[in-house]
Structure formats: C-alpha cells, structure tokens
KEMINU-601045 format. One line per 3 residues: number of its first residue (from 1); for each residue x negated, y, z of N, C-alpha, C. Coordinates in pm, whole numbers, plus 50000, padded with zeros to 5 digits. Layout:
BEGIN
NUM) X/Y/Z/X/Y/Z/X/Y/Z; ...
This chain:
BEGIN
1) 19196/99071/66706/19292/98986/66776/19225/98911/66892; 19099/98870/66869/19027/98799/66976/19007/98891/67096; 18978/99020/67067/18958/99116/67175/19088/99137/67252
4) 19200/99143/67181/19330/99159/67246/19359/99040/67337; 19335/98919/67286/19358/98799/67367/19269/98799/67491; 19142/98837/67473/19049/98838/67585/19091/98940/67690
7) 19126/99061/67643/19167/99165/67737/19297/99129/67808; 19390/99066/67736/19516/99023/67798/19490/98919/67907; 19401/98824/67876/19367/98720/67975/19303/98782/68099
10) 19210/98875/68078/19143/98939/68190/19240/99023/68273; 19336/99087/68205/19434/99169/68277/19522/99080/68365; 19567/98967/68310/19650/98874/68388/19569/98820/68506
13) 19444/98786/68480/19358/98733/68587/19340/98837/68697; 19320/98963/68657/19302/99070/68754/19427/99092/68837; 19544/99094/68773/19670/99116/68844/19695/99003/68944
16) 19677/98879/68898/19701/98765/68987/19602/98766/69104; 19478/98803/69078/19378/98810/69185/19417/98915/69288; 19466/99029/69241/19508/99134/69334/19628/99089/69416
19) 19719/99014/69353/19835/98962/69426/19788/98869/69538; 19693/98780/69504/19641/98685/69602/19573/98758/69718; 19494/98860/69686/19414/98927/69788/19492/99030/69869
22) 19593/99094/69807/19660/99205/69873/19796/99169/69932; 19866/99073/69874/19998/99037/69925/19983/98963/70058; 20078/98977/70148/20071/98907/70277/20067/98756/70258
25) 19984/98689/70339/19973/98544/70330/20102/98478/70377; 20124/98358/70330/20243/98281/70369/20225/98233/70513; 20304/98285/70604/20290/98252/70747/20349/98117/70783
28) 20420/98052/70690/20485/97924/70722/20397/97805/70690; 20274/97830/70643/20187/97720/70602/20162/97623/70717; 20121/97677/70832/20081/97590/70943/20196/97502/70989
31) 20319/97554/70984/20435/97475/71027/20476/97375/70921; 20483/97418/70797/20528/97330/70690/20428/97219/70664; 20299/97253/70664/20196/97156/70631/20128/97097/70754
34) 20174/97139/70874/20128/97080/70999/19976/97083/71014; 19920/97200/70995/19776/97216/71009/19744/97362/71039; 19623/97385/71081/19579/97520/71106/19539/97585/70974
37) 19566/97715/70961/19528/97787/70841/19376/97802/70840; 19316/97783/70723/19171/97790/70710/19121/97931/70744; 19008/97936/70814/18947/98063/70850/18844/98103/70745
40) 18821/98236/70733/18720/98281/70640/18584/98229/70686; 18509/98162/70597/18385/98096/70639/18273/98194/70672; 18187/98152/70761/18070/98232/70795/17967/98223/70683
43) 17912/98335/70646/17814/98338/70538/17674/98320/70596; 17614/98207/70563/17476/98181/70605/17397/98132/70484; 17268/98138/70497/17182/98091/70387/17206/97943/70360
46) 17217/97865/70468/17236/97721/70452/17369/97690/70383; 17478/97757/70424/17608/97728/70366/17615/97770/70220; 17541/97875/70184/17537/97917/70043/17460/97818/69957
49) 17350/97764/70014/17266/97673/69937/17326/97534/69923; 17393/97484/70029/17445/97346/70021/17588/97338/69969; 17649/97452/69939/17781/97451/69879/17895/97457/69978
52) 17865/97453/70109/17971/97455/70210/18052/97584/70203; 17984/97696/70181/18056/97823/70177/18157/97825/70063; 18117/97776/69947/18208/97774/69832/18332/97691/69858
55) 18312/97572/69917/18426/97484/69946/18517/97546/70051; 18458/97600/70157/18538/97660/70263/18608/97787/70216; 18542/97862/70126/18605/97983/70073/18727/97946/69989
58) 18717/97839/69910/18831/97795/69831/18948/97754/69920; 18919/97686/70031/19024/97647/70124/19090/97771/70185; 19007/97868/70225/19061/97992/70282/19145/98065/70180
61) 19096/98075/70056/19166/98149/69952/19301/98086/69922; 19304/97952/69919/19430/97882/69891/19534/97911/69998; 19490/97932/70122/19583/97960/70232/19626/98106/70237
64) 19565/98190/70153/19602/98332/70152/19704/98366/70044; 19742/98266/69966/19837/98290/69857/19974/98321/69915; 20032/98433/69872/20167/98467/69914/20267/98369/69854
67) 20371/98335/69931/20479/98248/69885/20428/98108/69850; 20321/98064/69919/20267/97931/69890/20373/97822/69908; 20448/97828/70019/20549/97726/70046/20655/97723/69937
70) 20697/97843/69890/20797/97849/69785/20743/97791/69654; 20615/97819/69625/20555/97763/69503/20551/97611/69510; 20520/97557/69628/20515/97412/69644/20654/97351/69622
73) 20756/97415/69678/20893/97365/69662/20935/97367/69516; 20904/97477/69446/20938/97486/69304/20864/97379/69225; 20736/97358/69258/20657/97256/69189/20717/97118/69207
76) 20758/97086/69331/20818/96955/69357/20950/96939/69283; 21028/97045/69277/21156/97038/69206/21135/97014/69058; 21036/97082/69000/21006/97062/68858/20957/96920/68833
79) 20871/96871/68925/20819/96735/68911/20931/96632/68914; 21025/96647/69010/21136/96552/69019/21226/96563/68897; 21248/96687/68847/21333/96706/68730/21274/96640/68606
82) 21141/96631/68601/21072/96566/68489/21073/96415/68502; 21126/96365/68613/21135/96221/68632/21011/96157/68688; 20920/96238/68742/20798/96185/68801/20827/96140/68944
85) 20797/96015/68976/20826/95960/69108/20730/96014/69212; 20779/96063/69327/20689/96107/69433/20600/95991/69479; 20484/96022/69539/20389/95917/69577/20433/95840/69701
88) 20533/95756/69685/20582/95679/69798/20607/95536/69756; 20614/95450/69856/20664/95315/69836/20808/95314/69880; 20898/95280/69792/21039/95286/69827/21092/95150/69867
91) 21173/95146/69971/21236/95021/70014/21356/95056/70097; 21445/94961/70117/21563/94985/70199/21542/94926/70336; 21570/95006/70439/21554/94956/70575/21678/94879/70621
94) 21782/94878/70540/21900/94796/70564/21909/94695/70452; 21883/94568/70480/21875/94466/70379/21988/94366/70399; 22052/94325/70292/22164/94233/70304/22116/94092/70331
97) 22188/94023/70418/22163/93882/70444/22203/93802/70320; 22111/93723/70264/22142/93652/70141/22262/93559/70152; 22288/93506/70271/22396/93408/70285/22531/93472/70310
100) 22532/93587/70380/22661/93648/70415/22688/93778/70341; 22582/93842/70292/22600/93971/70224/22611/94087/70319; 22613/94061/70450/22624/94169/70547/22487/94227/70577
103) 22482/94357/70612/22351/94419/70638/22289/94367/70766; 22158/94346/70762/22084/94304/70881/21959/94390/70891; 21898/94391/71010/21775/94467/71031/21666/94372/71074
106) 21542/94393/71029/21430/94315/71080/21420/94330/71232; 21388/94223/71301/21387/94227/71447/21259/94164/71501; 21226/94199/71623/21116/94141/71697/21157/94002/71742
109) 21064/93908/71742/21095/93772/71783/21141/93763/71928; 21090/93855/72012/21113/93841/72155/21231/93921/72207; 21249/94045/72156/21354/94127/72216/21456/94179/72115
112) 21452/94124/71991/21549/94163/71889/21554/94314/71868; 21437/94378/71871/21433/94523/71854/21451/94559/71708; 21541/94654/71677/21555/94698/71539/21439/94788/71500
115) 21443/94837/71378/21337/94924/71331/21319/95045/71421; 21196/95094/71428/21167/95213/71507/21233/95335/71447; 21246/95439/71530/21291/95567/71481/21441/95580/71470
118) 21516/95486/71522/21662/95498/71515/21708/95611/71605; 21789/95698/71550/21839/95814/71625/21977/95786/71682; 22010/95656/71695/22144/95621/71740/22156/95621/71892
121) 22042/95627/71963/22051/95630/72109/22118/95758/72154; 22209/95748/72250/22278/95869/72293/22196/95944/72397; 22241/96060/72434/22164/96147/72523/22144/96084/72659
124) 22243/96012/72707/22230/95954/72841/22117/95853/72845; 22098/95779/72735/21988/95685/72730/21856/95757/72740; 21847/95872/72673/21723/95949/72677/21698/96004/72817
127) 21801/96052/72881/21782/96126/73005/21773/96037/73127; 21841/95923/73124/21856/95845/73246/21760/95728/73257; 21674/95709/73154/21580/95599/73160/21483/95621/73274
130) 21469/95524/73363/21379/95537/73476/21241/95484/73441; 21153/95497/73535/21016/95450/73515/21017/95303/73477; 20943/95271/73368/20942/95133/73322/20851/95049/73409
133) 20882/94919/73417/20803/94828/73498/20693/94768/73411; 20597/94852/73373/20489/94806/73288/20381/94741/73372; 20338/94621/73331/20233/94551/73403/20101/94559/73327
136) 20082/94668/73251/19962/94683/73171/19842/94706/73262; 19736/94628/73242/19612/94651/73314/19523/94735/73223; 19536/94868/73234/19465/94957/73143/19320/94978/73182
139) 19275/94914/73290/19135/94929/73328/19048/94832/73248; 19109/94736/73183/19036/94640/73102/19056/94674/72954; 18961/94633/72871/18977/94655/72729/19097/94579/72678
142) 19201/94649/72631/19324/94579/72590/19306/94511/72455; 19333/94384/72449/19335/94311/72323/19469/94239/72318; 19558/94286/72233/19691/94229/72227/19720/94187/72084
145) 19811/94094/72069/19847/94048/71936/19946/94144/71873; 19941/94148/71742/20032/94234/71670/20174/94181/71684; 20268/94273/71699/20409/94235/71711/20453/94165/71584
148) 20519/94052/71597/20564/93975/71481/20714/93995/71460; 20756/93986/71337/20896/94007/71303/20953/93889/71225; 21081/93865/71248/21157/93776/71161/21225/93865/71058
151) 21192/93848/70933/21242/93941/70832/21306/93867/70716; 21412/93924/70661/21469/93869/70538/21386/93913/70418; 21416/93860/70302/21347/93902/70182/21385/94046/70150
154) 21290/94126/70109/21317/94265/70073/21239/94301/69948; 21270/94412/69890/21203/94459/69770/21132/94589/69800; 21003/94596/69778/20928/94718/69800/20865/94765/69670
157) 20831/94890/69664/20767/94947/69545/20648/95029/69590; 20529/94990/69545/20407/95061/69586/20383/95178/69493; 20352/95294/69550/20331/95410/69466/20232/95508/69522
160) 20163/95480/69631/20068/95577/69684/20044/95559/69832; 20028/95671/69904/19985/95667/70043/20101/95675/70141; 20225/95683/70094/20341/95690/70181/20432/95571/70157
163) 20501/95532/70264/20603/95428/70255/20737/95491/70288; 20835/95473/70200/20965/95534/70220/21073/95428/70232; 21146/95430/70345/21270/95356/70356/21383/95451/70320
166) 21506/95403/70326/21613/95491/70282/21639/95605/70378; 21590/95599/70502/21613/95710/70595/21487/95753/70668; 21370/95711/70620/21246/95745/70689/21129/95736/70592
169) 21021/95801/70631/20901/95801/70548/20780/95800/70640; 20675/95727/70602/20560/95713/70692/20432/95694/70612; 20320/95720/70676/20190/95701/70614/20150/95554/70616
172) 20079/95512/70512/20025/95377/70505/19883/95378/70559; 19855/95292/70656/19725/95292/70722/19626/95202/70649; 19505/95258/70624/19396/95182/70565/19277/95189/70660
175) 19224/95074/70698/19115/95067/70794/18983/95112/70731; 18897/95170/70815/18763/95209/70773/18667/95170/70885; 18617/95046/70884/18538/94996/70999/18418/95083/71034
178) 18348/95137/70935/18231/95219/70966/18270/95347/71038; 18385/95405/71000/18433/95525/71070/18477/95491/71211; 18539/95375/71229/18580/95332/71362/18459/95315/71454
181) 18354/95256/71401/18231/95241/71480/18173/95377/71515; 18178/95470/71421/18128/95605/71448/18208/95671/71559; 18340/95653/71558/18425/95711/71661/18382/95659/71799
184) 18366/95528/71812/18326/95470/71940/18189/95521/71983; 18096/95530/71888/17961/95578/71920/17965/95721/71975; 18051/95803/71917/18059/95942/71961/18119/95951/72101
187) 18223/95872/72128/18281/95871/72264/18176/95822/72363; 18098/95724/72322/17990/95674/72408/17887/95783/72437; 17859/95868/72340/17764/95976/72362/17815/96074/72467
190) 17946/96095/72470/18003/96179/72576/17978/96115/72712; 17996/95983/72721/17972/95914/72848/17827/95932/72894; 17734/95915/72802/17592/95926/72835/17557/96069/72873
193) 17611/96165/72799/17575/96305/72821/17635/96362/72949; 17758/96323/72981/17828/96383/73095/17798/96315/73227; 17746/96194/73223/17716/96124/73347/17840/96064/73410
196) 17825/96018/73534/17930/95941/73599/18032/96025/73674; 18008/96155/73687/18101/96238/73764/18230/96270/73689; 18229/96257/73558/18348/96284/73476/18414/96153/73436
199) 18539/96137/73471/18613/96019/73426/18652/96040/73279; 18636/95935/73198/18666/95945/73056/18770/95840/73019; 18874/95885/72948/18981/95798/72902/18995/95809/72751
202) 19023/95698/72687/19045/95699/72542/19185/95646/72513; 19262/95727/72442/19397/95687/72401/19404/95692/72249; 19415/95576/72187/19435/95566/72043/19580/95525/72019
205) 19653/95608/71947/19797/95590/71933/19831/95532/71797; 19899/95417/71792/19943/95364/71662/20059/95446/71607; 20075/95444/71477/20190/95509/71414/20301/95407/71397
208) 20418/95453/71355/20530/95361/71341/20509/95262/71228; 20417/95291/71137/20387/95195/71029/20344/95060/71085; 20285/95061/71203/20237/94938/71264/20349/94845/71306
211) 20467/94898/71330/20573/94818/71392/20688/94783/71297; 20679/94824/71173/20786/94792/71078/20767/94650/71028; 20861/94594/70951/20850/94454/70907/20717/94424/70837
214) 20667/94305/70863/20535/94266/70816/20527/94263/70664; 20639/94246/70599/20639/94244/70453/20593/94378/70397; 20611/94485/70476/20569/94617/70434/20434/94656/70493
217) 20406/94616/70616/20277/94650/70675/20163/94579/70602; 20195/94473/70529/20092/94404/70451/20037/94493/70340; 20107/94601/70309/20057/94696/70211/19939/94777/70265
220) 19923/94777/70398/19811/94846/70460/19732/94750/70548; 19667/94804/70650/19586/94724/70742/19643/94730/70883; 19623/94625/70963/19675/94624/71101/19604/94727/71188
223) 19681/94817/71246/19623/94920/71332/19571/94861/71462; 19636/94755/71510/19592/94698/71638/19451/94644/71628; 19413/94592/71511/19277/94541/71494/19177/94657/71497
226) 19214/94769/71439/19127/94886/71441/19113/94940/71582; 19225/94947/71655/19222/94997/71792/19136/94906/71881; 19157/94775/71868/19078/94681/71948/18929/94691/71914
229) 18899/94709/71785/18759/94721/71744/18695/94845/71805; 18769/94956/71804/18717/95080/71863/18694/95064/72012; 18791/95007/72083/18778/94991/72227/18665/94894/72263
232) 18649/94789/72185/18548/94688/72218/18406/94741/72204; 18390/94851/72129/18257/94907/72108/18226/95023/72204; 18317/95051/72296/18294/95158/72392/18223/95103/72515
235) 18137/95183/72574/18054/95140/72686/18133/95144/72816; 18076/95081/72919/18136/95087/73052/18144/95233/73098; 18249/95262/73173/18269/95399/73219/18368/95475/73135
238) 18415/95413/73026/18522/95470/72945/18645/95381/72962; 18754/95439/73003/18876/95361/73028/18969/95369/72908; 18985/95256/72835/19078/95256/72722/19221/95236/72772
241) 19313/95306/72713/19454/95296/72751/19530/95218/72643; 19607/95120/72685/19680/95035/72591/19809/95104/72546; 19795/95203/72461/19912/95273/72408/19996/95180/72321
244) 19929/95092/72248/20001/94996/72163/20096/94910/72247; 20043/94855/72357/20127/94771/72441/20242/94848/72504; 20215/94972/72546/20320/95053/72608/20432/95083/72509
247) 20397/95116/72386/20498/95150/72286/20574/95027/72238; 20504/94914/72225/20569/94795/72171/20676/94739/72263; 20678/94784/72390/20784/94741/72482/20913/94821/72463
250) 20910/94922/72378/21026/95012/72363/21063/95033/72216; 21053/94927/72138/21077/94940/71995/21223/94969/71961; 21313/94950/72055/21454/94977/72029/21492/95120/72068
253) 21392/95203/72102/21420/95340/72143/21362/95438/72041; 21400/95562/72054/21364/95666/71958/21225/95720/71991; 21122/95643/71956/20986/95679/71995/20903/95732/71878
256) 20955/95728/71757/20891/95790/71642/20996/95864/71560; 20954/95973/71497/21043/96044/71406/21051/95970/71273; 21160/95990/71203/21178/95927/71072/21116/96010/70959
259) 21111/96142/70976/21066/96229/70867/20929/96291/70894; 20866/96250/71002/20740/96310/71044/20646/96199/71088; 20515/96225/71086/20418/96122/71123/20395/96115/71273
262) 20453/96207/71351/20430/96210/71495/20522/96113/71570; 20482/96084/71693/20572/96016/71785/20661/96120/71852; 20765/96074/71919/20852/96165/71993/20799/96184/72134
265) 20857/96279/72205/20817/96301/72345/20848/96178/72430; 20953/96103/72393/20985/95982/72467/20877/95876/72447; 20829/95860/72323/20718/95769/72300/20595/95810/72379
268) 20568/95940/72382/20453/95990/72458/20469/95962/72607; 20595/95964/72654/20618/95938/72797/20573/95796/72835; 20603/95699/72751/20568/95561/72786/20417/95542/72789
271) 20345/95612/72704/20198/95604/72708/20146/95684/72827; 20212/95792/72861/20177/95867/72983/20187/95775/73105; 20289/95690/73110/20301/95596/73222/20178/95505/73229
274) 20137/95452/73113/20020/95364/73110/19895/95439/73153; 19881/95562/73106/19766/95643/73147/19768/95670/73297; 19886/95704/73349/19897/95737/73491/19854/95620/73578
277) 19896/95500/73543/19858/95383/73622/19706/95364/73620; 19644/95387/73503/19499/95370/73492/19425/95479/73567; 19484/95598/73574/19417/95712/73637/19449/95725/73785
280) 19528/95633/73840/19563/95641/73981/19663/95749/74011; 19751/95777/73915/19854/95880/73929/19991/95813/73936; 20077/95867/74020/20215/95816/74026/20297/95885/73917
283) 20336/95811/73812/20413/95875/73704/20550/95921/73753; 20595/96032/73703/20724/96088/73742/20833/96025/73658; 20939/95972/73719/21048/95909/73642/21115/96008/73548
286) 21166/95958/73439/21237/96042/73342/21358/96111/73404; 21414/96048/73506/21532/96107/73570/21500/96241/73636; 21371/96272/73655/21331/96399/73713/21316/96509/73609
289) 21361/96481/73488/21347/96578/73380/21484/96611/73319; 21501/96737/73281/21615/96779/73201/21579/96765/73053; 21680/96736/72973/21658/96715/72830/21729/96823/72749
292) 21656/96884/72657/21718/96975/72561/21711/96911/72423; 21815/96933/72344/21829/96864/72215/21820/96966/72102; 21736/96936/72003/21713/97027/71891/21728/96948/71760
295) 21844/96957/71697/21873/96874/71579/21814/96932/71450; 21836/96859/71342/21804/96904/71206/21655/96928/71185; 21573/96839/71241/21429/96848/71223/21388/96765/71102
298) 21328/96831/71003/21270/96763/70888/21119/96784/70894; 21044/96675/70909/20904/96685/70944/20808/96698/70827; 20682/96685/70862/20572/96706/70768/20579/96609/70650
301) 20606/96483/70674/20607/96386/70565/20723/96411/70469; 20835/96458/70522/20944/96495/70432/20901/96609/70340; 20827/96705/70394/20782/96817/70313/20681/96773/70207
304) 20608/96663/70235/20515/96612/70136/20586/96540/70022; 20698/96481/70050/20772/96407/69947/20921/96417/69975; 20981/96532/69940/21123/96554/69972/21214/96452/69905
307) 21319/96417/69975/21419/96324/69924/21555/96369/69975; 21653/96374/69885/21787/96414/69927/21845/96316/70027; 21811/96188/70012/21863/96087/70105/21810/96113/70246
310) 21678/96135/70257/21618/96161/70388/21662/96297/70441; 21678/96394/70351/21720/96528/70393/21855/96524/70462; 21941/96433/70421/22074/96422/70480/22072/96348/70614
313) 21956/96294/70654/21944/96223/70781/21826/96281/70860; 21835/96406/70900/21723/96469/70970/21702/96409/71108; 21585/96436/71163/21553/96392/71298/21613/96487/71401
316) 21608/96442/71525/21643/96526/71640/21524/96529/71735; 21486/96648/71779/21378/96662/71876/21438/96668/72016; 21396/96577/72102/21433/96579/72244/21315/96632/72323
319) 21337/96740/72395/21231/96801/72475/21267/96790/72623; 21167/96763/72705/21189/96734/72846/21124/96841/72933; 21199/96888/73033/21149/96990/73126/21160/96938/73269
322) 21050/96948/73341/21043/96897/73478/21136/96976/73569; 21217/96905/73647/21311/96970/73738/21243/97022/73866; 21129/96965/73898/21062/97002/74022/20997/97140/74013
325) 20932/97176/74121/20864/97305/74128/20733/97298/74052; 20724/97369/73943/20603/97370/73863/20598/97500/73783; 20493/97575/73805/20471/97697/73728/20349/97678/73640
328) 20358/97728/73518/20246/97717/73425/20217/97853/73363; 20090/97877/73336/20050/98006/73279/20092/98022/73134; 20115/97911/73068/20159/97910/72928/20280/97818/72919
331) 20386/97858/72848/20503/97770/72835/20465/97637/72770; 20516/97530/72826/20490/97398/72770/20579/97371/72650; 20693/97437/72645/20787/97421/72534/20818/97558/72475
334) 20809/97569/72345/20845/97691/72274/20971/97659/72195; 21086/97682/72255/21212/97640/72194/21253/97735/72081; 21326/97682/71983/21382/97770/71880/21467/97878/71944
337) 21461/97999/71890/21534/98110/71950/21683/98103/71917; 21755/98205/71954/21900/98206/71936/21943/98242/71795; 21846/98260/71704/21879/98298/71567/21882/98177/71474
340) 21914/98061/71531/21925/97937/71454/21795/97902/71383; 21684/97927/71448/21554/97890/71393/21548/97738/71380; 21488/97692/71271/21483/97549/71244/21396/97480/71347
343) 21440/97361/71393/21362/97283/71489/21230/97240/71427; 21125/97241/71507/20991/97209/71457/20912/97140/71566; 20815/97057/71524/20724/96993/71620/20643/97097/71696
346) 20640/97221/71647/20571/97329/71717/20641/97365/71848; 20754/97304/71876/20820/97327/72004/20728/97285/72119; 20639/97190/72094/20547/97142/72197/20419/97227/72193
349) 20402/97311/72293/20285/97397/72313/20270/97504/72207; 20367/97517/72117/20355/97616/72011/20265/97572/71898; 20234/97443/71889/20150/97394/71781/20005/97380/71822
352) 19917/97372/71723/19774/97349/71747/19699/97481/71767; 19601/97478/71857/19512/97592/71883/19372/97537/71900; 19271/97619/71872/19135/97568/71886/19103/97536/72032
355) 19143/97623/72125/19127/97596/72267/19223/97685/72344; 19286/97630/72445/19361/97712/72540/19375/97637/72671; 19396/97714/72776/19402/97659/72911/19540/97680/72970
358) 19592/97576/73033/19718/97584/73106/19685/97576/73256; 19703/97685/73327/19690/97683/73472/19826/97653/73532; 19830/97565/73631/19956/97525/73692/19957/97561/73840
361) 20072/97546/73900/20086/97572/74044/20045/97452/74128; 19997/97346/74064/19950/97227/74135/19815/97259/74200; 19807/97250/74329/19686/97289/74402/19611/97164/74447
364) 19545/97096/74352/19472/96975/74390/19328/96975/74338; 19285/97083/74273/19147/97094/74228/19113/97008/74108; 19211/96939/74049/19184/96848/73938/19201/96920/73803
367) 19111/96888/73712/19114/96946/73578/19120/96835/73474; 19208/96849/73378/19213/96759/73264/19162/96834/73142; 19060/96779/73076/19010/96833/72949/19050/96734/72840
370) 19123/96782/72743/19178/96694/72641/19121/96731/72505; 19054/96637/72442/19006/96653/72305/19103/96576/72217; 19167/96646/72125/19288/96586/72069/19315/96629/71925
373) 19412/96557/71865/19478/96605/71744/19622/96639/71782; 19708/96662/71686/19842/96712/71717/19930/96610/71787; 19891/96482/71787/19969/96382/71859/19974/96414/72009
376) 19874/96483/72059/19868/96513/72203/19965/96622/72244; 20019/96697/72149/20099/96815/72184/20221/96781/72269; 20287/96669/72239/20405/96632/72318/20368/96541/72435
379) 20242/96503/72445/20193/96422/72558/20150/96510/72674; 20090/96625/72642/20031/96712/72745/20133/96761/72847; 20257/96798/72809/20351/96842/72913/20375/96740/73023
382) 20363/96611/72992/20381/96509/73097/20270/96517/73201; 20153/96567/73163/20039/96574/73256/20046/96693/73351; 20123/96796/73314/20121/96923/73387/20147/96909/73537
385) 20239/96821/73583/20263/96813/73728/20148/96748/73806; 20043/96703/73737/19938/96626/73804/19803/96697/73808; 19788/96811/73740/19659/96876/73732/19671/97025/73761
388) 19568/97078/73827/19566/97222/73855/19543/97304/73728; 19469/97245/73636/19451/97311/73507/19433/97204/73399; 19477/97239/73279/19461/97152/73163/19395/97235/73054
391) 19280/97189/73008/19207/97259/72901/19218/97175/72774; 19275/97234/72671/19309/97162/72549/19218/97208/72437; 19149/97113/72374/19050/97144/72272/19082/97068/72144
394) 19093/97141/72036/19113/97080/71904/18980/97090/71829; 18906/96980/71818/18773/96987/71757/18775/97022/71610; 18891/97018/71549/18900/97053/71407/18875/97202/71385
397) 18898/97283/71489/18881/97428/71474/18796/97491/71584; 18776/97420/71695/18698/97475/71808/18549/97475/71772; 18476/97574/71820/18335/97587/71786/18246/97596/71910
400) 18300/97570/72028/18222/97580/72151/18171/97446/72198; 18140/97438/72329/18082/97319/72389/18171/97265/72501; 18214/97141/72487/18293/97076/72592/18208/97055/72717
403) 18083/97022/72700/17994/97000/72815/17984/97125/72901; 17973/97241/72836/17965/97366/72912/18092/97391/72992; 18207/97357/72932/18334/97376/73002/18343/97284/73123
406) 18311/97157/73103/18323/97058/73211/18231/97092/73326; 18115/97152/73298/18019/97184/73403/18072/97288/73501; 18181/97356/73467/18236/97460/73553/18326/97403/73662
409) 18363/97275/73653/18463/97219/73744/18411/97091/73808; 18473/97054/73920/18427/96938/73996/18497/96810/73956; 18629/96805/73975/18704/96682/73944/18764/96694/73805
412) 18702/96627/73708/18745/96640/73569/18778/96503/73511; 18894/96495/73447/18931/96381/73364/18921/96425/73218; 18832/96363/73144/18817/96393/73001/18898/96289/72923
415) 18993/96337/72846/19088/96249/72776/19073/96271/72626; 19040/96164/72554/19042/96167/72409/19175/96107/72363; 19254/96185/72293/19382/96136/72244/19393/96165/72096
418) 19397/96057/72018/19408/96069/71873/19499/95960/71820; 19569/95991/71713/19642/95881/71649/19546/95809/71556; 19574/95682/71531/19474/95591/71477/19426/95632/71339
421) 19505/95710/71265/19461/95750/71132/19333/95834/71137; 19315/95910/71244/19197/95996/71252/19069/95917/71248; 19068/95798/71308/18942/95724/71317/18912/95647/71189
424) 18980/95681/71082/18944/95629/70950/18873/95735/70866; 18857/95854/70922/18797/95965/70847/18673/96016/70919; 18556/95981/70865/18431/96015/70931/18413/96166/70945
427) 18457/96242/70845/18438/96387/70853/18516/96448/70969; 18632/96392/71002/18709/96440/71115/18649/96394/71247; 18598/96272/71249/18536/96218/71371/18412/96299/71409
430) 18334/96337/71309/18211/96412/71336/18239/96545/71405; 18359/96598/71385/18394/96724/71451/18403/96706/71603; 18437/96585/71647/18438/96558/71791/18297/96564/71847
433) 18202/96514/71773/18062/96520/71816/18012/96664/71817; 18058/96743/71723/18008/96881/71710/18042/96968/71831; 18146/96930/71906/18185/97013/72021/18132/96959/72153
436) 18050/96853/72148/17994/96797/72272/17907/96901/72343
C-alpha cells in the first residue's frame, strides 16, 4: 500500500510538472498583476552558490503556470466564501454628519476639495481645462506642508497593506528612511558620473493615499516628509520637481484612479506643467489635445482584493492625443480594439518595457532619457512634442548602461520619475544604480 501511495504521488507530481512546463503560459499576467513577466535566469557559478538562481527560477516558474489568473480568481472566491476578510482597511468615503444625518465629504481647509478620484467630472471639464497658473518654483528644493483636512468622525478597520473606501482602494504608505537616503545617494552618483553637460530632474510622485482624510492617513506615514527628505539629500545640479504641490492644487479633479494605484493622465499633465516650467519648456494647454474615453477600467489594486461594491463602480481612462503636427515612431497610446477589449493602464505606451526609444518629428536635437517605473507611462506622452527622441528605461528589467546611451547624444535631459512607494524598497532602488 505504501508503494501504491508513493507511486500515485509521483505520478500526480509528474503530470502537474508536465502541465506547468508544456502548457502555454498565462499571457494576462503582466496586465492583471501590473508587472513584467519574470525572465529565465542566467546560470552562473555565483548565482548558483548564493541562491539567486534558485529564487529567480522559482519566480520564472510561477509565471509559466497556465491559467494562473483563473487560479487566482478561484482562490479569492473560495477565500471570500470561507468568510476570510481580504487584506484591506475598510471605511466609508461618504460619512453622515452627526448633527443632520446628511452625507458629507472630507474637504480641504482652503478650497473645499472633495476626496480624490471622483469620476463625476464631465468630459468638457477634462478637455477644456487650460494651462494652470502654477507659481511653483521648481528650481528650488520644494518643502511644502501636508494638505490638512476638516473631517467628521469616521470608522476605519485596519487589516493589512491596503485601505478600502466604499468605492476605491489604495496602498498604505510606510516610510523607510534608510532606503530614501539610498535613493538620493544613487541619484547623486548619476550627477557625479555624468558631469554637468546632462541636465538631471527628479520627480517623486505621491499616491492618492497622501491626500485622503488625515484620520486614515495616520494609519501610514506622510509621503511629503519622505519626498522632502529625498530632495534635501540631493546635490546641486539635480532639479527636484514639486509634483506634490502641482497635484495638491487639483484635488477636486480626477487625478487618481479609484481601483488602481496609478495616477490618471490628467494628474500627470499637471506635473508635466511643473516640469516644463523648470526645464524651460512652454507647456502645451490641454485645449490642444483631443480626449478619448475608455470606461469600465478595474485596476491592479482591485485585482489584488476584489470587491463587488468597487466592481460596480469602475474607473474611466481618459487618454489625450495632441492635435498638432507630431509623428512618433511608436504609438503613444495603444487603444482597446473594436472587439470590446477591456480598458487597461497598458493603453499608455503598451505597458512596461525594459528599454525602447520614441523618435519624433520634432527637429530640435534634444533627447529625454527617462528612468522610471510604471507611473511614467502616462506622463511620457506629454513630453513627446518637446523632444526629438525619448529613451525610456525600466531599471527593473533593463540590463544595459544609461551612461553609454547618454554619451551618444549632445543635449540630454535625464529624468527620474518614480512614485514614492518605490523609494521605500532598497532592492528596487539598487536596480537604478545597476544601470548607471
């Protein structure tokens, strides 16, 4: 009987292994989980001895499983059916006024801005907004106070790394000062290595968690303090951009998604304005762009913790196309096709790539090199009318040298664009150094 049990176990193991190795991999992983699929690791003596090969092989193998997305969905359904609460903090973003019983929203002390991510703005508001009159001095290290809110009493429930309101979900930010210092040190090394001929800009983007009522942000750490700490440790010759200040002026607009951790293209536009002023570029008004609308977008965070309530209130992706004369070697927008393909953040540049170049019809000899995470994907199209070429590098997967690339061109703007969560993870920050 023991032999039968052993042989049965080995047969099942063999069949499952063959399924994993021979069945086609799940092609929806990168879109559903918002990341690049792991590559088969290089076999070296060092990687075998220090364990890196084993860890990387496990990551690659996990991404080769057929029907991975379906298995995850079934697992989540079983978990919810068993009554296990997803790892979120639950709260209502519509809270009743204790005195009147009517619903109220937390607001900014200065401009009565409601919660971020409201999809109630109509299309004309999106399309007709002109260039904002921002007086941001982005040439100086920006140090601004955190936006304060007048808030009613609310009830929150802590349960993990996500915060869930009744129509939105977001990551909870935890500061890591040593990683922040490492990030600044690495950007400084680029300044020292590249010399004075390359202009360097740093854009650290806060998430919407930073701007929600303080009663909930107290569950994490202030992102503005982390951003200021990073900027204050950067050397002269690096221009920090006040993305926080640019975004905080538009809290009543649809600048963050409710079901995804990314900002919207509109949010990226306001930071593009701040960057343009610092870089000596005339920003193009929104009125010079056509808007296409792509509804029913359920983002990465929804996929991490599905909720029927949030599922019934999907996001809308607004994509902007320049009306002027501009040709690009690669499409800036990859729109869903006519077969009712689901809207995805991959509409911007087609998602993440280790490196690719966008050549434009702009004949000014200027090159933008962008070292980025996925937050940059909807920011980069705003830059296209201003540069002859844009070279986009994702250090998470790129294995070449940024210095070698920059040495090929004369007028180069090197732009680091990351959302603030990245600078809490030393292993991710070190990848930026690896491509220097």
